[in-house]
matplotlib code that plots the C-alpha trace (Angstrom):
import matplotlib.pyplot as plt

x = [-0.4, 2.7, 4.3, 1.2, 1.1, 4.9, 4.4, 2.3, 4.5, 6.6, 3.5, 2.4, 5.8, 5.2, 1.9, 3.2, 6.2, 7.4, 4.6, 3.7, -0.3, -0.9, -3.6, -4.7, -6.1, -8.0, -9.2, -10.6, -13.2, -16.4, -18.6, -19.4, -15.7, -15.2, -11.4, -10.2, -7.1, -6.6, -5.8, -2.7, -1.2, 1.7, 1.9, 2.5, -1.0, -2.6, -0.7, -1.7, -5.9, -5.6, -4.0, -6.7, -9.8, -8.3, -9.0, -11.6, -14.8, -17.0, -14.9, -15.9, -12.9, -12.7, -9.9, -10.5, -9.4, -7.3, -7.1, -4.3, -4.2, -5.9, -9.4, -10.8, -14.3, -16.4, -15.4, -15.4, -19.1, -20.7, -18.5, -19.3, -23.0, -22.8, -21.4, -23.3, -27.0, -26.4]
y = [-0.1, 2.6, 2.0, 2.8, 6.4, 7.1, 9.2, 11.7, 12.5, 14.9, 17.1, 16.0, 17.3, 20.7, 21.6, 21.0, 23.3, 23.4, 21.6, 24.4, 24.5, 27.8, 28.9, 32.1, 31.0, 27.9, 30.6, 32.3, 28.9, 29.0, 26.1, 23.4, 20.9, 17.7, 17.3, 13.6, 11.7, 8.3, 7.3, 4.6, 7.8, 9.3, 11.9, 14.9, 14.0, 14.7, 18.0, 19.1, 18.1, 20.2, 23.2, 23.0, 22.2, 24.9, 27.5, 26.6, 28.8, 26.0, 22.2, 19.2, 17.1, 13.1, 11.0, 7.5, 5.0, 1.8, 3.5, 4.5, 7.2, 4.7, 4.2, 1.5, 2.7, 0.5, 3.0, 5.9, 5.5, 5.7, 9.0, 11.0, 9.9, 11.3, 14.6, 15.3, 13.9, 17.0]
z = [0.2, 0.5, -2.4, -3.8, -2.2, -2.8, -6.0, -3.9, -1.2, -2.9, -2.9, -0.1, 1.8, -1.1, 0.9, 4.2, 3.7, 7.0, 9.2, 11.4, 11.3, 9.5, 12.4, 11.4, 8.0, 9.5, 12.3, 9.1, 8.4, 9.8, 8.5, 10.7, 11.4, 12.3, 13.3, 13.8, 14.8, 15.4, 18.6, 17.6, 14.7, 15.3, 18.1, 15.5, 14.1, 17.0, 17.9, 14.5, 15.1, 18.6, 17.1, 13.9, 16.6, 19.1, 16.2, 14.0, 15.4, 14.7, 15.5, 16.9, 18.1, 17.9, 18.0, 17.1, 19.6, 18.1, 14.7, 13.0, 10.2, 8.2, 9.7, 9.5, 7.7, 9.5, 12.6, 10.7, 9.2, 12.7, 13.7, 10.0, 11.0, 13.7, 13.0, 9.8, 11.3, 14.0]

ax = plt.figure().add_subplot(projection="3d")
ax.plot(x, y, z, "-o")
ax.set_aspect("equal")
plt.show()
């Protein structure tokens, strides 16, 4: 699976730049937003999710315990269903 996404890594790196979350830009987003991470994801992902959720005025924050960045669709569907139903 990792080999399949390898060509996209250069684009990921280019758009992420220095890895600092552009909090001032995120603060301008006014629509309800669900910020998620996997409980087993790397620490930098938790920090980024927390930072983004802290500056978005209409954010909901969820950590999907036992999940990595590659979330099991069965776990994801219930969280998305609850978010879009509220």
